[in-house]
N, C-alpha and C positions, 0 to 999 in steps of 0.2 A: 230133101229140100221140099218146100211147100209146093202144093199143086195150084195151077192156074187155069182159068178158062181161056186157053190160048197160050201163046208164047210168054215166057217170063219177061218182065219189064227190063229194059236196058238202063243200067245205072249211069252209063256214060252219056246216053242221049238225054236223060232227064237232068243230069247234073250240068250239061252244057248250057241249058237254058238258064240255070241259076248263075253260072259263071258269067254269062253275057249280061245278066242283070247287075252283077257286082261291077262289071266294067262300065256299064252305062251310068251307074250311081257312084262311081269311084270318088268323085269330088265330095259328094254329100257324105260318103262313108269314111272320108279321110284316108283313102287307100291310094296306092301308087301303082300304075300300070306301066311296065317297061317291056322291052324286047331284048333278048340275049343275042349273042353273035351267031348262034345256030338258027336263029329265027323263032325260037320259042318265046311265048308270052309269059311274063312273070307278074304276079300280083302280090305286092307287099301290103299286108293287112295289119302290121304292128311292129316292124323292125325300124326302118327309117321313117316310115309312115306312122301317123298317130293311131289310125284305126279306132276301135271302140267296141262297146258291147254289141251293137248291131252288126258290125263287121264280123265279130266272132260268131254271132248267131247264124249269119248267112254262111260263113265258112263251115260251120258244123253241118248244115243242111247239104252243102256240096259234098262233104265227107261221106254222108249217108246216101249219096247217089240219087238225091231227089226223092227218096222213098221214106223220108222221115221228116217230122216237123219238130222244130226247136223253138220254144217260147221262153221269155224271161218272166219271172214272177217274184213276189216277195213273201212266199209262204214255204220256205225250205224245211220248216219244222225245227229250226235251230234259233233259239231266242236272240242271240247276239249277231247272227249272220242270216238274216231273212232272205237276202237276194239269192236267187237260184235259177236253174233252168229246169224245164219239163221237156222230156224227149219222148216222142211217140213214133212207132214204126208199125204200120200194118203188115209189112213184110220184113219182120225183124231179122230173120236169118240172112237174107240178101242185103238189106240195108246196113246191118251191123257187121256181119262177118265177111260178106263178099265185097263190101265197099269201105266201110268206116274203119275197120280194124287196121292198125298200123303194123302190118306184117311184112312189108317189102323192104328188105335191107338193101340200101343203095349205097355203093361205095366205089371209089376210084383211087387206085394206088398213087398215081402221079400227083394228083392235086391234094390227096389226103382227105377228100370229101367223104363224109359218111352221114347218112340220115335214114330215118325210118319213114317210108312212104305210106300214105293212107289215101283213101278216096277211090273213085271209080276206075282210075287207070290201072289199079291192081287187077281188076277183073278182065281187062284187056290183055295184060301181060301173062297172067296165070303162072307166074314164076314160083308161087308158093304151093307147097304140098297140100295145104288146106283146101284148095279147089277140087281136089280129087274127092274129098269128103262132101263138099257142098254140091257138086254136080252142076255148078252154074257156069255158063259160058256167055260172054258178052261180045258183041261186035258193033263197032261204031267208028266213024271216020275221024273223031276228035277225042283227045285224051285229056283228063283233068287229074292232076296229082296234087296232094296236100302234104306239105312238109312242116313239121314243128321245128322251126329254126329261125335264125336271124339273117339268113341270106339264101338266095337261089343258088342252085348248083352251077358249076362251070359248064361251058359249052359241050365239052366231051361227055359229061354226065347226061346233059339234056339229050344229046344224040342217042346215047345208050338207052335212055328211058323211052324215047320215041320209037326206037327200033324194037324194043321189047313189046311195045304196045301195038306195033304194026301200023304206025302213022308217021307222017313227016314231022320234023321238028316244028315246022310252022303251024301244025295242027295240035301242038302240045301247049297246055297252060299249066304252069306251076304256081300254086298259091302257098304262101308261107306267112307264119307269125311266130314270134318267140314264145317260149313257155311263160315268161313273166309279163307278157303284154296283156292288155285288156282282151283283145281278140283271142289270144292264146288261152287265157284262163277259161273263157266261155266255151271254146271248142273242146277243151279237155274235160270240163264238167259234163259236157254233152255226150261223153263216152260212157256214162253210167249204165246205160242199157247194153251197150256193146260189151263191157267187161262181164256182165251177167251172162250174155249169150256165149261168150268165149269160154267162161268157166263151165257152163252147162255142157259145152262140147267136150271140154277136157274131162268132165265127169262121165262122159259117154251117154248122156241123155240124148235120145233120138231127136235130132234137130227138126225132123219133119213133124214132130208132135207139138212144136212151138208155133202157135197160131198168131199171137199178138203180144205186144209188150209196151210198157210205159215206165219211165223212170224220172226221178228228180235228184238234183244234187245242188249244194250251195256253190256259188261262184267265189273262188278264192281271191282275196285281195292281191293285186299284182305286186310284184317285187322284182327289182332288177337282178338281184343275185340268183343265178341259175339254179344252184343247188337248193336254195330255200324255195324258189318258185316250183321246182319239181316236187319238193316235199309237200307244199301246200296243195298243189293240184291233185296229187295222189290221195292226200288225206280227205279232200272234199268228197271223194267217192268211197274210200275205204271206211271212213267214219261218219260221213254225212249223206251217203247215197241211199236211195230207196228205189226198189224196182218191183213191179208186179208183172208176172208172166201168165199168159193164158195158154193152157196146154190141153192136149188130148191124151187119152190112154187111161191106165188104171190109177187109183188113188195111192197105191203103195209107191209107185214110181214118182208121182207128183209130190208126195210127202217127203220122200227121200231127197228129191231135188231141192225142196225148200230147206231142209235141214242141213244140207251140205253146201249150199250156195253162199251164204253170208261170209264176209271176211273174218268174222269172229271164230270160224272153224280152223283158222291158221294159227300155228303156235307163236308166230311173230306178232300177232294182233295185240294192240294195247298201247304201243308207242307211236309217236309221230313218225311218219315215213322217213324223214331226214335222219332220225336216230337209227332206224332200222337199216337204212342204206349205209350209214357210217359203220355200224357194227358188222356189216357184210364186207367191209373193206372197199366200199365203192364199186362192188361187183354185183350187177343186177342178177346174174345167174346164180348167185349164192342165196338169193331171197326166194322163199317158197312161192311159186307162182300162184298158189291158191289164195294168197293174200289179196290179189288184185280182183276185187269183187265188191259189190255194194254192202253197206252195213246192215240193211234191213230188206227182207224179201217176202213177198207174198206170191204163192203159186196157186192159181185157180184152175180147177179141172173143168173144162167145158162139157165133158161127157157125163160127169156125175154131179156137178154143182158144188163140190167140196172145195174149200180153200185152206191152204196151209201157210202159216206164218212162222218166220224164224229171224233171229237177229234183232238188233236195235241200234238207233243212232247213238253216237258217243260224243255229245256236245263238249265235254271237258277236253277231249283230245283235239277236237277241231279248234276250240278256243286257244289252246296252247300253240297249235300250229299256225293259226291265222294272225296272231297278235305280234 
């Protein structure tokens, strides 16, 4: 993990301020704030609520635990799809892996509820083995969890989440937006840097050598059909995402990271994600996890001044997916 002049920042404390900002601006953001029967606070940013691009941008910053900035722009590098996001994190390992990564599998048998949780609440619960590698521990009195879905979890699940985080249900906020909503497409595009960090970890690159990072990805046009929405949002990163990582260490390791990081290194690369998913029989676990990475990568070595580039955007695949 990265070194700090003092204790590592609390993603839950920083995100709590952003969550209160969303609540204060709920009407302007076209979001809906309600309370569940367990006392948990729920924020709908795109299911029954209209939400929008700005709601998604703020949701993405909550996902990153207040350690990342997300901005909208019209220079994605794709001729027909210029609208995109730029994501930057000064503490990319904590922002992306300790907070943003959707690694918490949340389920309850009686209700049949299942969702992948992301955001700073993960760092409070530490239920994932990933935290042993990260060496990051967070403590805070309030928990914020983000779910990619069209509804908040039932009360029993909310109580379970709160207990895992060491807080009361009344101190838990659950934010959610469907994949095919405006807010959903923005917050997923904003994971372009996160998938690069996650793949770097899977490739056993020392995370403590990653000092900084920035990424861009186009915003997929929303579509109500979940399968098509899932395909588009994945394609935005796999075929339209660009990332630059700033690292320490030797050039050989930096060059190897650049060469192995792009999505084009995966054998499944080249088809829209919806087709890849169908070919896998609808089973995520049959898809090579190395596919989930940006299309284009630059790795810059801060110790030597060298930079290494690999991969490229695939506008034809993005066009096929987005239309």
